[in-house]
C-alpha positions as a printed Julia matrix, in Angstrom:
288×3 Matrix{Float64}:
  -0.02   -0.03   -0.11
   0.77    3.61   -0.8
   1.41    5.67    2.07
   1.04    9.46    1.68
   1.2    13.05    3.08
  -1.75   15.23    3.61
  -2.72   17.11    0.35
  -1.88   20.6     2.86
   1.43   18.73    3.17
   2.36   18.11    0.15
   1.78   21.41   -1.12
   3.38   23.31    1.92
   6.49   21.02    1.5
   6.9    22.17   -2.94
   5.67   18.81   -3.4
   2.3    19.22   -5.33
   0.82   21.64   -7.59
  -2.57   23.11   -6.18
  -4.9    21.82   -9.33
  -7.48   22.77   -7.2
  -7.39   26.62   -7.18
  -6.74   26.47  -11.06
 -10.05   24.67  -11.32
 -11.36   27.23   -9.24
 -11.12   30.36  -11.43
 -12.01   27.91  -14.28
 -15.34   28.07  -13.16
 -16.07   31.93  -13.64
 -14.83   31.04  -17.89
 -17.24   27.7   -17.33
 -20.49   28.19  -19.94
 -23.25   26.9   -21.25
 -21.5    26.07  -24.73
 -18.51   24.16  -22.45
 -20.58   22.03  -20.85
 -22.17   20.79  -23.79
 -18.83   20.1   -25.85
 -17.79   18.11  -22.59
 -21.23   15.87  -22.64
 -20.01   15.35  -26.59
 -16.81   14.4   -26.02
 -17.55   12.11  -23.11
 -20.31   10.49  -25.15
 -18.23   10.46  -28.59
 -15.16    8.61  -26.6
 -17.25    6.0   -24.69
 -19.32    5.67  -27.56
 -22.78    6.69  -25.98
 -25.6     8.61  -26.79
 -26.58    8.16  -22.92
 -25.85    6.96  -19.81
 -29.46    6.8   -18.25
 -29.32    3.77  -16.06
 -25.61    3.86  -15.57
 -23.24    4.58  -12.82
 -20.41    6.61  -13.44
 -17.28    6.69  -11.18
 -15.25   10.15  -11.62
 -11.69    9.88  -10.01
 -10.18   12.72   -9.69
 -12.98   15.06  -10.4
 -11.26   18.44  -10.87
 -13.63   21.08  -12.03
 -16.43   18.77  -12.2
 -17.11   19.54  -15.24
 -17.19   15.65  -16.6
 -18.72   14.73  -13.17
 -21.7    17.29  -14.36
 -21.59   16.21  -17.99
 -22.25   12.89  -17.08
 -24.77   13.55  -14.57
 -26.7    15.37  -17.35
 -26.23   12.29  -19.52
 -28.13   10.58  -17.07
 -25.84    8.56  -14.74
 -25.95    8.22  -11.19
 -22.79   10.25  -10.47
 -20.15    9.94   -7.34
 -16.99   12.19   -7.75
 -13.72   12.4    -5.11
 -10.71   14.53   -5.43
  -7.94   14.19   -3.61
  -7.62   18.36   -3.25
 -10.33   19.87   -0.85
 -10.35   23.22   -3.68
 -11.52   20.14   -6.19
 -13.76   18.75   -4.06
 -15.5    22.48   -3.59
 -15.41   22.71   -7.44
 -17.07   19.74   -8.09
 -19.71   20.41   -5.1
 -20.17   24.22   -6.58
 -21.21   22.55   -9.87
 -23.57   19.82   -7.97
 -25.27   23.39   -6.31
 -25.55   24.79   -9.36
 -27.05   22.58  -11.91
 -28.48   19.67   -9.81
 -29.29   21.42   -6.21
 -29.52   18.65   -3.57
 -29.69   15.68   -6.1
 -29.24   12.44   -4.66
 -27.61   11.0    -7.9
 -24.46   12.53   -7.2
 -22.4    12.14   -4.39
 -19.54   14.08   -3.82
 -16.21   13.94   -1.09
 -13.13   14.07   -1.15
 -10.41   10.54   -1.02
  -7.6     9.03   -2.62
  -7.12    6.75   -5.28
  -3.8     5.74   -3.62
  -6.31    4.43   -0.73
  -7.18    0.72   -1.63
  -9.46    0.49    1.23
 -11.12    3.42    0.34
 -11.51    2.5    -3.38
 -12.79   -0.64   -2.43
 -15.32    0.81   -0.46
 -17.0     2.75   -3.37
 -18.43   -0.5    -5.06
 -18.33   -0.89   -8.66
 -19.62    0.76  -11.42
 -20.46    0.87  -15.28
 -18.33    3.63  -16.31
 -14.47    4.75  -13.83
 -13.87    7.58  -15.53
 -10.02    9.58  -14.55
  -8.93   11.92  -17.5
  -5.57   13.53  -16.92
  -5.45   12.52  -12.85
  -3.15    9.26  -12.37
  -0.29   10.56  -13.41
  -0.38   13.29  -11.16
  -0.58   10.88   -7.78
   3.27   10.67   -7.2
   3.09    6.7    -7.58
   1.26    6.31  -11.07
   1.04    2.83  -11.49
  -0.65    1.66   -8.12
  -3.46    4.7    -8.81
  -3.43    2.31  -12.15
  -4.43   -0.42  -10.64
  -6.64    1.21   -7.82
  -8.89    2.46  -10.34
  -9.17   -0.9   -12.1
 -10.96   -1.97   -8.55
 -14.22   -0.01   -8.94
 -14.72   -1.06  -12.96
 -17.22   -3.82  -12.79
 -17.05   -6.5   -14.84
 -18.25   -5.72  -18.29
 -17.87   -1.93  -17.16
 -15.76    0.34  -19.01
 -12.37    2.4   -17.98
 -11.83    6.11  -19.65
  -8.39    7.77  -18.61
  -5.98   10.01  -20.18
  -2.31    9.53  -19.72
   0.47   12.26  -20.33
   2.88   10.29  -23.24
   6.27    9.56  -22.43
   8.48   11.6   -24.57
  12.15   10.37  -23.11
  14.3    14.3   -22.96
  11.47   16.1   -23.38
   9.79   14.32  -20.48
  12.6    14.65  -18.03
  12.87   18.24  -19.13
   9.06   18.88  -18.4
   9.96   17.37  -14.95
  12.44   19.55  -14.03
  10.21   22.64  -15.19
   7.17   21.4   -13.02
   9.46   20.69  -10.15
  10.82   23.95  -10.22
   7.52   25.63  -10.61
   5.67   23.91   -7.64
   8.88   24.4    -5.25
   9.21   28.37   -6.09
   7.85   31.32   -4.21
   4.56   33.42   -5.95
   7.08   35.48   -8.01
   9.25   32.82   -9.04
   5.84   30.86  -10.21
   5.05   33.91  -12.52
   8.04   34.02  -14.52
   8.41   30.14  -15.05
   4.75   30.45  -16.2
   5.68   33.49  -18.17
   8.35   32.11  -20.17
   6.83   29.08  -21.09
   3.65   30.56  -21.64
   5.46   33.33  -24.05
   7.57   30.29  -25.64
   4.92   28.23  -26.07
   2.88   31.0   -27.97
   5.33   31.97  -30.09
   6.0    29.05  -31.16
   1.98   27.86  -31.79
   1.5    31.27  -33.47
   4.4    30.52  -36.24
   2.58   27.07  -36.61
  -0.79   28.31  -36.86
   0.01   30.42  -39.07
   2.11   28.61  -41.74
  -0.45   25.59  -41.51
  -3.76   27.28  -41.4
  -3.05   31.1   -42.54
  -5.03   31.73  -39.27
  -2.79   32.91  -36.29
  -5.61   32.58  -33.4
  -6.55   28.94  -34.97
  -5.8    26.84  -31.86
  -7.23   29.75  -29.11
 -10.35   29.85  -30.65
 -10.54   25.98  -31.45
  -9.85   24.9   -28.0
 -12.62   24.74  -26.37
 -13.91   22.94  -28.72
 -11.94   19.86  -26.96
 -13.91   18.66  -24.3
 -15.15   22.49  -22.79
 -11.55   23.01  -21.36
 -10.12   26.2   -21.82
  -6.38   26.79  -23.06
  -5.47   28.98  -20.66
  -6.11   27.2   -17.01
  -4.75   24.15  -19.16
  -1.62   25.44  -19.43
  -1.41   26.22  -16.15
  -1.92   22.78  -14.87
   0.77   21.45  -17.78
   3.19   24.39  -15.67
   2.53   23.28  -12.37
   1.22   19.91  -12.81
   3.66   17.92  -10.35
   3.3    15.04   -9.56
   4.04   14.28  -12.98
   4.55   10.85  -14.37
   4.09    9.15  -18.0
   3.81    6.01  -19.69
   3.96    4.5   -23.15
   0.61    3.31  -25.02
   2.57   -0.17  -25.3
   2.64    0.33  -21.28
  -0.37    0.81  -20.49
  -1.58   -2.02  -23.34
  -0.13   -4.28  -21.22
  -0.6    -3.11  -17.89
  -4.59   -3.16  -18.39
  -4.37   -6.8   -20.73
  -2.85   -8.62  -17.58
  -5.68   -7.06  -15.6
  -8.55   -8.56  -17.91
  -9.39   -5.48  -20.14
  -9.66   -4.56  -23.48
  -9.1    -1.25  -24.98
 -12.24   -0.15  -27.09
 -11.29    3.05  -28.0
  -7.85    5.15  -28.7
  -6.94    8.56  -29.43
  -3.17    9.64  -29.05
  -1.68   13.01  -28.7
   0.81   11.97  -32.34
   3.78   11.04  -30.31
   4.13   14.9   -29.21
   3.32   16.02  -25.5
  -0.16   15.95  -23.71
  -2.38   13.06  -22.89
  -3.3     9.56  -24.77
  -6.75    8.93  -24.21
  -7.69    5.13  -23.05
 -11.26    3.38  -23.45
 -10.84   -0.31  -21.58
 -13.49   -2.55  -21.15
 -13.15   -4.98  -18.62
 -13.92   -8.21  -19.97
 -12.42  -11.0   -17.46
 -11.53  -11.97  -14.06
  -7.42  -10.95  -14.22
  -5.33  -13.9   -13.21
  -3.78  -12.77   -9.93
  -0.37  -14.27  -10.63
   0.05  -11.01  -13.38
  -0.92   -8.14  -11.63
   2.54   -7.42   -9.89
   4.81   -4.69  -11.27
C-alpha cells in the first residue's frame, strides 16, 4: 500500500501543484457551450448517446465539469478528489445544476487508498482524465482504478505520453514551479507561455493561415480552457508518463480490452484510452 502525505502537507513542502485552485478560477469562464462540448466529447469517446441507468465514478473530479457532463447524460455520479479545492469546485457545480440531487455524490478521497477505493463498490463507467499521473505513484493509481470497474464495465483514462528527454525537461519545469515562491511561479509561467505562444502562432500561420486557430478551437476540445490547461501543464506536479504499449500491456494483464484510443500523435499531452473489463484477471499477472 502506498502511504502519502496530506494534500496540505504536500503543497506546503513544494511537492504538489494546487490543481483545485486553478480549477476554481476556471469555473468563472464555464458556460453552457463548454458544458455541451464536454458532454459531446464524453459521449463520443464512450460510444454512447446516453448514460441513463448507468453508474459513473469520476476519479479526481477537478473542476467537476465531467461529473456534470455525466450527470446531464443521465448517469448516477460519484465524484471524489484528493484536493479539497477540487472537491469544492465539484460541489459548486452540483449546487448550480443539480441542487440536493441524491444521484450525485461528491467527497474527498485518494485513489492511492486501496481500502477507500474498495469501499466505493463497482461502477458501469470509471473515468479519470489526466489525473492518475499526478498522484506520485501512477502505477498504483492505475491498479486501484481497476478495482471499482465492474465486470463488463468501462474504464476511461488519459495518461501523459512518455517522450524521453522532453519528459525529463518538463518534469524539471514542473518541479521548479511548485517549489518556487509566488514571484518565481509568475516568471516560470510567463517564460513558458511566451515561448509556447510564439511557437504555436508560427505553426498556425504557416499551416492554416490563421493566427488564432488554436485559441479559437480549444474549447471545442472537451469544453476546456486553453489558459487554465496551460497553467495546469506548467505546474502539474507530481508528474509521470507512460508509453501506449505499457498501458496496453498493464491493462491486458488485468482483464481489460482496449475499445477506443486517441493519441497525442507522439507529442506532449495525453493519450486517451477506453478499456472494457472483460474478464477476471489472473492474480499471478498483476504484480509490477
